LODO-447694 format. One record per residue (C-alpha): x, y, z; residue number from 0. Coordinates in steps of 0.1 Angstrom, whole numbers, plus 5000, padded with zeros to 4 digits. Layout:
REM residues N
{{X,Y,Z},NUM}
...
REM end
This chain:
REM residues 599
{{5000,5001,5000},0}
{{5015,5033,4989},1}
{{5020,5060,5016},2}
{{4994,5087,5020},3}
{{5002,5119,5001},4}
{{4984,5140,5028},5}
{{5014,5146,5051},6}
{{5033,5163,5023},7}
{{5004,5184,5014},8}
{{4999,5195,5050},9}
{{5036,5203,5052},10}
{{5032,5227,5022},11}
{{5001,5243,5038},12}
{{5020,5248,5071},13}
{{5049,5264,5052},14}
{{5024,5289,5036},15}
{{5009,5295,5070},16}
{{5044,5303,5085},17}
{{5052,5327,5057},18}
{{5019,5345,5063},19}
{{5022,5346,5101},20}
{{4990,5325,5105},21}
{{4985,5303,5135},22}
{{4957,5282,5120},23}
{{4938,5277,5089},24}
{{4901,5266,5086},25}
{{4892,5247,5054},26}
{{4854,5243,5051},27}
{{4835,5223,5027},28}
{{4825,5252,5005},29}
{{4828,5271,4973},30}
{{4818,5308,4965},31}
{{4782,5296,4961},32}
{{4782,5275,4993},33}
{{4771,5245,4973},34}
{{4764,5211,4986},35}
{{4784,5193,4959},36}
{{4817,5211,4951},37}
{{4835,5214,4917},38}
{{4870,5200,4920},39}
{{4885,5235,4919},40}
{{4871,5241,4955},41}
{{4877,5207,4970},42}
{{4905,5219,4992},43}
{{4893,5201,5023},44}
{{4894,5168,5005},45}
{{4929,5175,4989},46}
{{4945,5184,5023},47}
{{4928,5157,5044},48}
{{4920,5128,5021},49}
{{4885,5127,5034},50}
{{4859,5125,5005},51}
{{4826,5129,5024},52}
{{4803,5157,5015},53}
{{4804,5174,5049},54}
{{4833,5182,5072},55}
{{4857,5209,5083},56}
{{4894,5207,5084},57}
{{4915,5228,5109},58}
{{4953,5229,5105},59}
{{4976,5245,5130},60}
{{5014,5247,5131},61}
{{5018,5212,5147},62}
{{4983,5197,5147},63}
{{4947,5199,5136},64}
{{4919,5176,5129},65}
{{4889,5168,5106},66}
{{4855,5173,5120},67}
{{4824,5155,5105},68}
{{4792,5140,5117},69}
{{4780,5104,5124},70}
{{4771,5097,5088},71}
{{4808,5096,5079},72}
{{4826,5083,5110},73}
{{4835,5049,5095},74}
{{4844,5064,5062},75}
{{4866,5091,5077},76}
{{4884,5068,5099},77}
{{4895,5048,5068},78}
{{4903,5077,5046},79}
{{4923,5096,5073},80}
{{4946,5067,5080},81}
{{4982,5077,5074},82}
{{4973,5114,5071},83}
{{4984,5123,5107},84}
{{4950,5140,5111},85}
{{4926,5127,5139},86}
{{4889,5123,5133},87}
{{4870,5147,5156},88}
{{4834,5133,5159},89}
{{4807,5160,5159},90}
{{4779,5157,5184},91}
{{4797,5131,5205},92}
{{4803,5137,5242},93}
{{4836,5152,5252},94}
{{4845,5162,5216},95}
{{4845,5200,5211},96}
{{4833,5214,5178},97}
{{4861,5229,5157},98}
{{4859,5266,5168},99}
{{4858,5256,5205},100}
{{4888,5233,5200},101}
{{4907,5260,5180},102}
{{4900,5286,5207},103}
{{4916,5263,5232},104}
{{4947,5260,5211},105}
{{4952,5298,5203},106}
{{4971,5324,5221},107}
{{4963,5361,5223},108}
{{4972,5379,5191},109}
{{4970,5347,5170},110}
{{4958,5350,5133},111}
{{4933,5324,5120},112}
{{4928,5323,5082},113}
{{4899,5311,5061},114}
{{4895,5317,5024},115}
{{4869,5345,5020},116}
{{4854,5326,4990},117}
{{4845,5297,5011},118}
{{4827,5312,5041},119}
{{4793,5331,5042},120}
{{4790,5366,5055},121}
{{4770,5354,5085},122}
{{4795,5326,5092},123}
{{4825,5349,5090},124}
{{4810,5375,5113},125}
{{4800,5348,5139},126}
{{4835,5332,5137},127}
{{4853,5365,5141},128}
{{4832,5373,5171},129}
{{4840,5339,5188},130}
{{4878,5342,5179},131}
{{4878,5378,5191},132}
{{4866,5367,5225},133}
{{4897,5346,5227},134}
{{4920,5374,5216},135}
{{4925,5361,5181},136}
{{4919,5377,5147},137}
{{4902,5362,5117},138}
{{4914,5370,5082},139}
{{4894,5362,5051},140}
{{4917,5381,5026},141}
{{4941,5352,5021},142}
{{4936,5318,5004},143}
{{4965,5298,5018},144}
{{4952,5264,5007},145}
{{4952,5277,4972},146}
{{4988,5289,4976},147}
{{4998,5254,4987},148}
{{4977,5234,4963},149}
{{4998,5220,4935},150}
{{4981,5215,4902},151}
{{4947,5228,4914},152}
{{4920,5220,4890},153}
{{4906,5248,4869},154}
{{4870,5261,4872},155}
{{4844,5240,4853},156}
{{4835,5254,4819},157}
{{4806,5233,4807},158}
{{4780,5249,4785},159}
{{4748,5264,4798},160}
{{4715,5254,4782},161}
{{4679,5267,4783},162}
{{4655,5246,4803},163}
{{4631,5234,4777},164}
{{4602,5258,4775},165}
{{4577,5229,4776},166}
{{4588,5223,4811},167}
{{4590,5261,4823},168}
{{4554,5274,4828},169}
{{4567,5306,4844},170}
{{4589,5328,4822},171}
{{4622,5344,4831},172}
{{4607,5379,4828},173}
{{4578,5370,4852},174}
{{4602,5354,4877},175}
{{4624,5386,4877},176}
{{4593,5407,4880},177}
{{4584,5387,4912},178}
{{4619,5395,4926},179}
{{4616,5432,4918},180}
{{4583,5434,4934},181}
{{4597,5419,4966},182}
{{4627,5442,4963},183}
{{4605,5473,4962},184}
{{4584,5461,4992},185}
{{4617,5457,5011},186}
{{4631,5491,5000},187}
{{4660,5476,4981},188}
{{4674,5491,4949},189}
{{4697,5461,4942},190}
{{4696,5424,4950},191}
{{4725,5401,4948},192}
{{4723,5363,4944},193}
{{4751,5337,4946},194}
{{4731,5305,4953},195}
{{4733,5286,4920},196}
{{4698,5269,4923},197}
{{4682,5304,4927},198}
{{4701,5317,4896},199}
{{4692,5287,4875},200}
{{4656,5289,4885},201}
{{4654,5327,4880},202}
{{4670,5325,4845},203}
{{4653,5293,4834},204}
{{4687,5280,4825},205}
{{4706,5249,4835},206}
{{4741,5236,4834},207}
{{4765,5209,4845},208}
{{4792,5226,4866},209}
{{4783,5207,4898},210}
{{4780,5170,4900},211}
{{4743,5159,4902},212}
{{4729,5194,4904},213}
{{4720,5209,4869},214}
{{4734,5243,4878},215}
{{4762,5266,4865},216}
{{4787,5289,4883},217}
{{4774,5325,4883},218}
{{4764,5354,4904},219}
{{4734,5376,4897},220}
{{4727,5413,4904},221}
{{4691,5424,4899},222}
{{4681,5460,4897},223}
{{4648,5477,4890},224}
{{4650,5476,4851},225}
{{4679,5454,4844},226}
{{4700,5425,4857},227}
{{4736,5413,4852},228}
{{4747,5377,4851},229}
{{4783,5372,4861},230}
{{4794,5341,4842},231}
{{4824,5329,4822},232}
{{4816,5341,4788},233}
{{4824,5309,4769},234}
{{4797,5289,4788},235}
{{4768,5308,4770},236}
{{4758,5298,4735},237}
{{4748,5328,4714},238}
{{4711,5318,4714},239}
{{4710,5317,4752},240}
{{4728,5351,4754},241}
{{4704,5367,4730},242}
{{4675,5353,4750},243}
{{4689,5368,4782},244}
{{4693,5401,4766},245}
{{4657,5402,4754},246}
{{4647,5400,4790},247}
{{4670,5427,4800},248}
{{4698,5405,4814},249}
{{4733,5415,4804},250}
{{4764,5394,4810},251}
{{4797,5402,4827},252}
{{4828,5380,4835},253}
{{4823,5358,4865},254}
{{4854,5373,4883},255}
{{4839,5408,4882},256}
{{4810,5404,4906},257}
{{4829,5417,4935},258}
{{4840,5448,4916},259}
{{4805,5454,4904},260}
{{4793,5455,4940},261}
{{4822,5477,4950},262}
{{4810,5502,4923},263}
{{4774,5505,4937},264}
{{4764,5541,4944},265}
{{4766,5552,4979},266}
{{4728,5557,4981},267}
{{4721,5521,4969},268}
{{4703,5497,4991},269}
{{4714,5460,4986},270}
{{4693,5430,4995},271}
{{4712,5398,5000},272}
{{4711,5366,5021},273}
{{4741,5366,5045},274}
{{4740,5329,5048},275}
{{4742,5324,5011},276}
{{4767,5350,4999},277}
{{4804,5346,5007},278}
{{4823,5373,5025},279}
{{4848,5378,4996},280}
{{4822,5391,4972},281}
{{4812,5418,4995},282}
{{4845,5429,5009},283}
{{4846,5460,4987},284}
{{4810,5471,4992},285}
{{4810,5509,4998},286}
{{4804,5519,5035},287}
{{4774,5540,5025},288}
{{4754,5513,5008},289}
{{4726,5503,5031},290}
{{4722,5465,5036},291}
{{4690,5445,5039},292}
{{4697,5410,5051},293}
{{4672,5384,5044},294}
{{4663,5354,5023},295}
{{4664,5358,4984},296}
{{4627,5362,4973},297}
{{4634,5334,4947},298}
{{4641,5308,4974},299}
{{4606,5307,4987},300}
{{4590,5311,4952},301}
{{4609,5282,4937},302}
{{4600,5259,4966},303}
{{4563,5263,4958},304}
{{4559,5243,4927},305}
{{4532,5254,4903},306}
{{4504,5230,4892},307}
{{4520,5227,4858},308}
{{4553,5219,4873},309}
{{4537,5193,4896},310}
{{4521,5177,4865},311}
{{4556,5172,4850},312}
{{4569,5160,4883},313}
{{4542,5134,4885},314}
{{4551,5122,4850},315}
{{4588,5120,4859},316}
{{4578,5100,4889},317}
{{4559,5075,4867},318}
{{4589,5070,4845},319}
{{4613,5069,4874},320}
{{4591,5042,4890},321}
{{4590,5022,4859},322}
{{4628,5023,4856},323}
{{4632,5011,4891},324}
{{4608,4983,4887},325}
{{4629,4971,4858},326}
{{4661,4976,4878},327}
{{4649,4959,4910},328}
{{4635,4929,4891},329}
{{4668,4925,4873},330}
{{4687,4926,4906},331}
{{4664,4902,4923},332}
{{4665,4877,4894},333}
{{4702,4879,4891},334}
{{4708,4872,4928},335}
{{4683,4844,4927},336}
{{4700,4828,4898},337}
{{4734,4830,4915},338}
{{4749,4857,4893},339}
{{4780,4873,4909},340}
{{4764,4907,4915},341}
{{4779,4933,4937},342}
{{4769,4967,4952},343}
{{4787,4982,4922},344}
{{4764,4962,4897},345}
{{4734,4977,4915},346}
{{4746,5012,4908},347}
{{4751,5004,4871},348}
{{4717,4986,4868},349}
{{4698,5014,4883},350}
{{4716,5041,4863},351}
{{4711,5021,4829},352}
{{4673,5017,4837},353}
{{4669,5054,4843},354}
{{4690,5064,4813},355}
{{4665,5046,4790},356}
{{4637,5069,4801},357}
{{4625,5098,4781},358}
{{4638,5133,4793},359}
{{4664,5117,4817},360}
{{4694,5140,4821},361}
{{4714,5123,4849},362}
{{4715,5111,4885},363}
{{4704,5135,4912},364}
{{4731,5122,4936},365}
{{4755,5093,4939},366}
{{4736,5060,4944},367}
{{4739,5045,4979},368}
{{4736,5007,4974},369}
{{4745,4991,5009},370}
{{4741,4954,5014},371}
{{4736,4942,5050},372}
{{4762,4960,5072},373}
{{4769,4986,5046},374}
{{4733,4997,5047},375}
{{4740,5009,5083},376}
{{4762,5037,5069},377}
{{4737,5064,5058},378}
{{4760,5079,5032},379}
{{4778,5047,5022},380}
{{4791,5045,4986},381}
{{4805,5013,4970},382}
{{4838,5020,4952},383}
{{4862,4998,4932},384}
{{4884,4999,4962},385}
{{4857,4987,4986},386}
{{4823,4970,4979},387}
{{4804,4939,4989},388}
{{4790,4911,4968},389}
{{4753,4903,4971},390}
{{4738,4871,4983},391}
{{4704,4855,4984},392}
{{4698,4865,5020},393}
{{4694,4896,5040},394}
{{4687,4933,5031},395}
{{4699,4956,5004},396}
{{4693,4993,5009},397}
{{4691,5014,4976},398}
{{4689,5052,4978},399}
{{4689,5067,4944},400}
{{4676,5096,4923},401}
{{4672,5109,4889},402}
{{4673,5143,4871},403}
{{4646,5146,4845},404}
{{4637,5178,4825},405}
{{4604,5176,4843},406}
{{4615,5170,4878},407}
{{4640,5156,4904},408}
{{4635,5123,4921},409}
{{4649,5108,4953},410}
{{4638,5074,4966},411}
{{4650,5048,4990},412}
{{4638,5011,4991},413}
{{4650,4981,5010},414}
{{4650,4948,4991},415}
{{4648,4914,5009},416}
{{4672,4894,4986},417}
{{4663,4862,5005},418}
{{4655,4851,5041},419}
{{4656,4879,5066},420}
{{4655,4878,5104},421}
{{4625,4885,5126},422}
{{4644,4914,5140},423}
{{4650,4929,5106},424}
{{4613,4926,5097},425}
{{4603,4943,5130},426}
{{4628,4971,5125},427}
{{4617,4976,5089},428}
{{4581,4977,5099},429}
{{4586,5002,5126},430}
{{4604,5025,5102},431}
{{4575,5021,5077},432}
{{4550,5029,5105},433}
{{4568,5062,5110},434}
{{4567,5069,5073},435}
{{4531,5062,5071},436}
{{4523,5084,5101},437}
{{4540,5114,5086},438}
{{4526,5107,5051},439}
{{4490,5108,5066},440}
{{4496,5138,5087},441}
{{4471,5167,5087},442}
{{4485,5200,5100},443}
{{4474,5236,5102},444}
{{4487,5262,5079},445}
{{4518,5278,5094},446}
{{4532,5245,5108},447}
{{4568,5237,5101},448}
{{4589,5205,5096},449}
{{4604,5205,5130},450}
{{4569,5205,5144},451}
{{4560,5173,5125},452}
{{4593,5154,5128},453}
{{4583,5134,5159},454}
{{4555,5118,5140},455}
{{4580,5097,5120},456}
{{4601,5089,5150},457}
{{4573,5078,5175},458}
{{4571,5042,5165},459}
{{4609,5038,5170},460}
{{4609,5058,5201},461}
{{4583,5035,5216},462}
{{4607,5007,5210},463}
{{4637,5026,5224},464}
{{4653,5034,5191},465}
{{4660,5065,5169},466}
{{4679,5077,5139},467}
{{4705,5105,5137},468}
{{4696,5124,5105},469}
{{4667,5146,5095},470}
{{4634,5131,5084},471}
{{4629,5152,5052},472}
{{4645,5178,5029},473}
{{4631,5200,5002},474}
{{4636,5190,4966},475}
{{4640,5212,4936},476}
{{4624,5212,4901},477}
{{4651,5197,4878},478}
{{4674,5214,4903},479}
{{4691,5204,4936},480}
{{4679,5172,4953},481}
{{4685,5189,4986},482}
{{4669,5223,4984},483}
{{4653,5246,5011},484}
{{4641,5266,5028},485}
{{4619,5239,5044},486}
{{4629,5206,5059},487}
{{4617,5181,5084},488}
{{4641,5176,5113},489}
{{4642,5178,5151},490}
{{4639,5213,5165},491}
{{4672,5231,5170},492}
{{4676,5259,5195},493}
{{4675,5292,5175},494}
{{4667,5273,5143},495}
{{4643,5289,5119},496}
{{4609,5274,5117},497}
{{4600,5277,5080},498}
{{4562,5270,5074},499}
{{4553,5243,5050},500}
{{4533,5257,5022},501}
{{4513,5242,4993},502}
{{4534,5232,4964},503}
{{4565,5225,4986},504}
{{4580,5191,4980},505}
{{4598,5172,5008},506}
{{4613,5138,5013},507}
{{4598,5116,5040},508}
{{4626,5092,5050},509}
{{4629,5078,5085},510}
{{4655,5052,5090},511}
{{4672,5028,5115},512}
{{4709,5018,5115},513}
{{4725,4990,5135},514}
{{4763,4992,5128},515}
{{4780,4962,5116},516}
{{4746,4945,5110},517}
{{4721,4963,5087},518}
{{4704,4996,5079},519}
{{4668,5004,5069},520}
{{4655,5036,5053},521}
{{4622,5041,5036},522}
{{4619,5072,5015},523}
{{4591,5088,4993},524}
{{4588,5124,4981},525}
{{4555,5142,4989},526}
{{4540,5175,4981},527}
{{4521,5197,5005},528}
{{4485,5201,4994},529}
{{4454,5218,5006},530}
{{4433,5195,5029},531}
{{4405,5211,5048},532}
{{4391,5246,5058},533}
{{4376,5243,5094},534}
{{4365,5268,5120},535}
{{4401,5265,5132},536}
{{4416,5276,5099},537}
{{4433,5260,5069},538}
{{4448,5225,5071},539}
{{4473,5209,5049},540}
{{4483,5174,5039},541}
{{4508,5154,5020},542}
{{4503,5139,4986},543}
{{4529,5111,4979},544}
{{4545,5115,4947},545}
{{4570,5086,4946},546}
{{4557,5055,4928},547}
{{4575,5023,4936},548}
{{4564,4994,4958},549}
{{4579,4985,4992},550}
{{4592,4950,4996},551}
{{4566,4932,5017},552}
{{4589,4902,5022},553}
{{4610,4924,5046},554}
{{4580,4935,5067},555}
{{4560,4920,5096},556}
{{4523,4928,5087},557}
{{4511,4919,5122},558}
{{4528,4950,5136},559}
{{4507,4973,5113},560}
{{4474,4988,5125},561}
{{4444,4982,5101},562}
{{4446,5018,5090},563}
{{4484,5014,5082},564}
{{4477,4982,5063},565}
{{4450,5001,5044},566}
{{4474,5029,5036},567}
{{4500,5005,5023},568}
{{4475,4986,5002},569}
{{4461,5018,4987},570}
{{4496,5031,4979},571}
{{4505,4998,4961},572}
{{4472,5000,4942},573}
{{4481,5035,4931},574}
{{4516,5023,4921},575}
{{4502,4994,4901},576}
{{4477,5016,4882},577}
{{4504,5042,4874},578}
{{4532,5019,4863},579}
{{4515,4989,4847},580}
{{4511,5004,4813},581}
{{4547,5014,4812},582}
{{4559,4978,4818},583}
{{4554,4945,4801},584}
{{4564,4908,4804},585}
{{4584,4899,4835},586}
{{4587,4935,4846},587}
{{4549,4939,4848},588}
{{4547,4906,4865},589}
{{4572,4917,4891},590}
{{4551,4949,4896},591}
{{4518,4930,4901},592}
{{4534,4906,4926},593}
{{4550,4934,4947},594}
{{4518,4955,4946},595}
{{4494,4927,4958},596}
{{4475,4935,4989},597}
{{4489,4924,5023},598}
REM end
């Protein structure tokens, strides 16, 4: 086994720190748009630590440091950090301080801490500066020391931008921009700056491929009362797209000039921006006289509320996605039963090929999680050529996958019983399903938020003395990011925002249960918030399940289901059978009919 390259990379970073007089460097998982998935150009945390998970923070001091991440990645991080000299610091574990507290204990008065200004939000930098200042240390965001020590850093992506097909965009670019301008006037803003890529893609009705799995492109957007400027690398825009933008009053400028444009705002301007979604580097030159209005971008809430026309496209995408998964799951089950030497890697390939055969399929919405038995207990597990498990005709296979279609984004988890399963596995799978059913059937008043509903999905597990460590649901975009706010379903957090659920919002519903070294279970559907009732107590909302794919009844214990829960499951399977049967034939249709039979 070859030695880890990480110690040499850290040595180069520490040399850059010494030259700059910096005591510590923080390397977040972030880019100038605070994206979930980062282009290679901004994967500094991975380069200097070797940890490839999607969430984590690296701290490097002159003689030490560490990598902080959460429980989803503990096993993965322990493996990938081996030989790096960096300890794993487990977040939310007793006696392990979070990275700022740990750093404060290591610093001396007068020390300088550096973080690249293009990888930290305005709000994050202000909060960090305050905490470090209490320790007598200073935060600097005007240096990018990881970049200075990063040999052969990848260039920024340069994939072409394309128009989201007009057949799938019921709201025009002009109307979306007008919505933003109306909100600006209400707030008293003359200018509005947007860096979040999903907001920009939605506002412009454009899509790209600069970020893995998310059909977005690198850009900033400055909206004014009668015009707007899209800051983007010029070679990414085909002439027709550029002309279309110009027709709607959107000019273009070089991607790197966004900060200069803000620095050139008139002193009497009033700028609206989201301090949690704009990096500090972009605003460093903002004139002192410019008034700031800090709040969510108007587009964020607007794009979360899908229109009836968009929901029709999403339902169609769900039908095609469900048909693709029926074919893929049948093929997997048949192969395992026949003794074919299938592995978790083959599951990834089979599912991808089935989706790719569907009309209007563009790509995956995230990297497929195919975890057999013990690997299913790792919520963000991913099989690789360096590490994967073969499948056998026994036990549970967890498959969490999703697709990007021109008419919608999908995300679904199913657990297949590849052969005999234990009574314990059946019980646990059924308890998780009971939680999903409870939340899927919920009725709640207008104004209720996800954290207020989260316990419904956990109650059956809590009653058995069990729980899971991740959120229960996340927002989903419209041919955009598979994880997209502002709403979500998760346990309440002190000081956390309670975003009301509104009609048209799509959320996942995905309770789970993980027993390390043994197996993991997660059931996941996507659902949209709909109008339910109007009573003397006000408006009430409900969820309409959008995902169309059967649950594997062989992994369940029906005796644990209440009659109303059995009825929900039978009704759901009847809906799935009716929606997918005409899209399937032969063995695939027979597979669907068998799996959708009543309990």
